[in-house]
Each structure stands twice: as structure tokens, then as C-alpha cells.
N, C-alpha and C positions, 0 to 999 in steps of 0.2 A: 481587456475586461476589467471592470471596476474591482479593485482589491478590497480585502476585508481584513480587519484586525485579527491577528492570529491569537490563539489561546494555547498556552503551554500544556502539553500532555506529559504527565509523570506517573511512573510506577513506583510504589513503595512496598518493598518486601512482598511482591506478588507471587502467589502460587497459581499456576494455570493447570487445567486438567478437566476431568469430567466426573460425574457421579454415576455409579452403577449399582443398582439394587441397594441403595442406601449408603454405599461406601464411596469414599473419595478416592479417585485414581489420579494422583498428581503426575504432571508431565514436566513442568518446569517449576523450580522453587527459587525463592529469594531474589526475584527480578526487581532490581532498583535502578531506575534510569530516567533521564529526562529527554524527550524528543525535542531537539532544537527547532525553534521557530523559523519559518521562512527558509527551509533548507530541505534537501533531498537526502533521506536516510535509507540505506538498503539493509534489509534483514536477511542474514546469511545463516546457513546451518545445513548439516547433512539431512538426507531424507529421514523423516520420522522424528526429528528433533523438536517439533512442536511449533513451527513457525505460523502455520495456519491457525492453530489454536490460539496463539498469542494475538494474531490480528483479530480474530473473532471476539476475543476477550476485551481488546481495546475498544472495539465498536459496540460493546454490550450485547453482541449477538450470542455470547456464551458467558455464563457466570464464572467468576474466578472462585478458587477454593480458599484463598486467603490473601491478606494484604489489602491495599487500596490502589485504585487507578483514579487519578485526579486530572481534571481539565480546568485549568486555572486553579482556583481554591475549592472546587466542588468535586465531591466524590461521584464518579460516573454512575455507580450503583443507585444513587439517590435521584438521578436526573430522569424525569419521565421520558419514556420512549418517543413521545411526540416532540420532545425538545432535542433529543440526541441527534435526530435527523437534520437539525439545523447547525450542529457543531461538528459531527464526524461523518464523513462519507466513506463508504467502502465499496471497492470494486473486486468481486470474487471471480473465480474461474468458471462458475456456473453459466451456461449458455441461456440466453433468453428464450423461453418456450412460448413464443407468440409469433407464429409464422406469418401472420397477416399484418403485423404491426410495422409501421413505417419508422424510419429513423427519427423523424420529428415527433411522432407520437411517443416513442420511447423517451426522448429527451424531456418531454413535458412532465414525465413522471418525477423528474428531479425537483419539481415545484410542489410535489405532494405534501411535504412537511409544512408548507405555508398555506395551503388552501384545501387540504384533505384529498384523498386519492381521486375522487370524482369531481372535485371542485372546478368551476369554470375558470379558465385562464384570464387574468387581467391583461391590460396592455403592458404593464410592467413585467408580468410573467413572460409574455411573448418576447419582449425586449431582451430579457435575461437569457432565454433559451437561444435566441438568434445570436446573441453575443458569445454564448458558449460554443456554438457551432463555428463561429468565425475565429474564435481564439484557438481552437484545435485544428481549424482548417478543414472542416468536413461539410461546409455548406452545400457543396455539390452532391452530397449523399442525402440530402434532406428527405427526398421523396422515395428513396430506395427502401425495399423491404429489408427488415433486419436479417432475415434468413438468407438473403442473397449476398451478404457481406463476406469479405475475406476475414481471416483471423485478425490481421492487422487493422482493418477498417472497423471491425467490431470493437476492438480494444479502444480505439480512438473515440468511438461513439459512447461507450460506457464511461470513459473519462469525461467527455463533454456532459453526459448526464449528471455526473457528480459535480462538475463545475456549475451547472444550472442549479444545483442544490445549495450552492453558496456556503459550503462548510469551510471553516479555516483549517481543518485537518482532513487529509485524504489518506486512506489506507488501500493498498492494492496487493492482492495475492497472486503472485507469479504472472504479472502482466506481459512478460516477454516470452512466456511459454508458446511454443508452436510457431514462432515467428522466425523468418530467415535473419541473418546477421544484419543486413542494412536496416531492416525494420526494427530489430531489437535496439540498435544504436539510435535510430530516429525517435523511438518511443522514450528511451532513457534521456535523451537530450530534451525532449518535450517536457518530461517531468521536472528536470532541472530548471528549465525556463519558467515553468508555472511556479516553482518554489521561489525563485529569485525575483521574478518580475511581477507575480501576482500574489506574493506573500502567502503562499500555501505551504503548510507543514506537511510533508509527504514521507510516508513510510511504506516501502514496498518490499515484498519478499521476492527473492530471485535465486536461481541456481547459476546465473551468468556471472560468476565470480570475477573474472578479469574485467568485464564491462562495468560492473558495480564498483570495483576498486578504482577504476579511472574516472568515473563520472560522478559518483556520490560525494556529497559533502561529509557524511558521517556513515558509520557502519555499526549496526547492532549484530553481534555474532553469538549465536547459541552454540556453545562448544560441545565437545564430546561428553562432558559431565552435565550437560544441559544447564550450564550457568550462562548468564547473559553478560557479554563483555562489550563495552561501548568505547568508541573513540573515532578518530579520523582514519581514512584509509592508510595513511602513512604510519600512524601509531600502531595499527593492528597488523600491517604488512611487515614493517621493519621489526616489530616487536615479536614476530614469530607466531602470533596467534592464528593467522590464516593458515600457515603451514601446518601448525600443530593439529588444526581441525581437519584439514583436507588432504594432507600429503598421504600417499599410498606407496606401497612398495614399488619402486621404479618410477614414481611420479612425484615431483616436488614443486612447490610454488616459488616463483622468482619474482620478488616484488619490483625489481629494477625494470622489468618488462611487463609486469601485471599479467603474466602467463604461467601455466603449468608446463613443465618441461620433463623430458625423460631424464631421470637421474642415473648417474654412473652405476654400473653393476660389476660385481667382481667376476 
């Protein structure tokens, strides 16, 4: 699939959270980081640490409470929603509530930022959609109803839709949830290939820590204090950050094998 020039995504002293009855309820504070171009970055953290909130904030689906999110040299908050859809694609865990929609019809919605929701597809749009299906390897699903897909097939279809959207940045919230291990591995390797071969800048949240540590180029870790720590898997693994965040009584992270092991007990 034809690659597109990537655009660096940066956080500068960002506070994520939500507003309730006029009050700000912060979740994460002081997030300062750069999402490396053309790479796969995994977002890790315990349940309730604010990973989904961060992803929604990065895509402008949810307002931040402070700081700035930049794409290139532009503040995301100042970019019209109609243009955001050409820069940042996001795949959430929500299921598509259109039982009669075919896979092909769903993928054509990825072209909406370019021709409005009900716009007629051009020959170029059709080419891009077909190219996205071929890139993800789902052409044989083209005429299937979305409601008939397995979890793994559905995830691939949603990723193909985002590819058809042609955004340089792709965000995914728990894309490996509900998949068996071979499917998890296949999807993570697909994300890595898209990053390296198609110059996509990909950030995905996941609870599959061993898999993320083996396959990702970079890690964003929301630690127990809800601070954002970034680095390579080796830097965060050997530096003790992963263990500090996820170790439990009787269970410790072993970076030499990328696994959690039962620790010795007295």
C-alpha cells in the first residue's frame, strides 16, 4: 500500500481526565513524550490507569485538562475535526452496530474524511479501499456481513478501515483483547509490519505485556503513580520499571524471558 509521510505526535505537560459538574477530575498529569515515527509503540499500565483516556485524548475524542498535544507543529485542539480524520485514525473496542453492513461497506467509511459520510466513492477511493483489504489480507471477507466475523477478523477489518483512512498516525485500544494467542501474535506482527513497511506511527494499548515487550519498538508505561515513562522494551525491562508496575506478591517479571514467573516464597 502506498505509504504516507508520517507526522510526529508530541505531548507537552498534558493532563488527561474529564469534567464533572464544572470540576476537573484529572487522571494523568505531566505527560511529556514523543511518539516515534514509523514505529510500533505499546501503551502499558494496570487497569484504571487511564490508557483509554489517553488514547481518546490523543485523537481529540476527549478534551485534555491541561498542556498541549501537537501533531507536527500544530496544536491538536486547534485542528478542525474534519481534518483530524486525515491525520489520526483510532480503533476502539466498540463493536460496529450495523448488522446488515458488509465488510466492504464498512471499509468505505474510512474515506469519509475525504468525501463526507454520504459522498460517492471515486475510482481512487475504490482503489484505496481495495488496497487496504489486500494489505491486511482480508479481501476474501469483502462481502461478509460484519456481524458474522470472528473477533480476530473484526479487528483486521477495523484496521483495514483505518488504513483506507490514510492517516499517518494510528491509535488502537486493546486490539488483542478476546483473541487466542496465535491471533494476538499475528495481529501484533501485522502492526509492526505496517509501522515499518508502510511508515505508520502506531500506538496501541494492551494487557499482553510479554508480547508487547517482545514485538514493540517502544513502550509507553503509565506507572502506579500515573506518570508516563517511555523507552525501549529493554530500557524499561532491565531498568525495573515493568516489574515495579506489575509485580505482585508471588509473581515477578523476568525480562530475560519476557514472562511473569512465580517468585520464591518463604
